[in-house]
C-alpha positions as CSV (number, residue, x, y, z in Angstrom):
1,X,-7.0,4.1,9.2
2,X,-4.1,4.5,6.5
3,X,-2.9,1.4,7.2
4,X,-6.6,-0.2,6.5
5,X,-7.3,1.8,3.0
6,X,-3.0,0.6,2.7
7,X,-3.4,-2.6,3.0
8,X,-7.1,-2.7,1.3
9,X,-5.6,-0.8,-1.7
10,X,-2.7,-3.0,-1.9
11,X,-5.1,-6.5,-1.2
12,X,-7.2,-5.1,-4.8
13,X,-4.2,-4.7,-6.7
14,X,-3.2,-8.4,-5.5
15,X,0.5,-7.1,-5.1
16,X,0.4,-8.0,-1.2
17,X,2.8,-10.3,0.3
18,X,4.8,-9.9,-3.5
19,X,7.8,-7.5,-1.6
20,X,10.4,-9.3,-0.5
21,X,12.2,-9.4,3.1
22,X,15.1,-10.2,4.7
23,X,16.8,-10.4,1.4
24,X,15.1,-12.9,-1.0
25,X,15.3,-11.7,-3.7
26,X,15.1,-14.0,-6.3
27,X,17.8,-14.6,-8.8
28,X,16.3,-12.3,-12.1
29,X,13.4,-11.9,-13.4
30,X,11.8,-14.5,-16.4
31,X,9.4,-14.2,-18.7
32,X,6.4,-16.6,-16.2
33,X,7.1,-12.5,-13.5
34,X,7.3,-10.4,-17.0
35,X,3.5,-11.9,-17.6
36,X,2.7,-11.5,-13.7
37,X,4.0,-8.2,-13.8
38,X,1.8,-6.9,-16.6
39,X,-1.5,-9.0,-14.7
40,X,-1.2,-6.0,-12.3
41,X,-0.6,-3.3,-14.0
42,X,-4.1,-4.1,-15.0
43,X,-5.1,-4.9,-11.7
44,X,-4.5,-1.4,-10.8
45,X,-5.1,0.5,-14.0
46,X,-9.0,-0.8,-13.4
47,X,-8.5,0.2,-9.6
48,X,-7.9,3.8,-11.4
49,X,-10.8,3.3,-14.2
50,X,-13.3,2.5,-11.4
51,X,-11.8,5.5,-9.2
52,X,-12.2,7.4,-11.4
53,X,-16.0,7.0,-13.0
54,X,-16.8,6.7,-9.1
55,X,-15.4,10.4,-8.3
56,X,-16.6,11.4,-11.6
57,X,-20.3,10.3,-10.5
58,X,-19.8,11.2,-7.2
59,X,-19.0,15.2,-8.1
60,X,-21.9,14.5,-11.8
61,X,-24.2,14.5,-9.2
62,X,-23.5,16.6,-5.9
63,X,-23.7,19.5,-8.5
64,X,-27.1,18.4,-9.9
65,X,-28.8,18.6,-6.8
66,X,-26.9,21.6,-6.2
67,X,-28.5,22.8,-9.2
68,X,-32.1,21.5,-8.0
69,X,-31.8,22.6,-4.6
70,X,-31.8,26.5,-6.0
């Protein structure tokens, strides 16, 4: 199950399929790869922000529910 979660996280971040296999490394960095890496970084940052917002909302809802039930 955890491998499916990791696969989904890599798919959301947009980096699935970009890991080189069988010594298939490129010649070096170019300007376009640096721009692509910054786009990937922005997607990862956006995913982290969304997860943090969702967790804080869940925590707020749990506290609100606990207060209402007391």
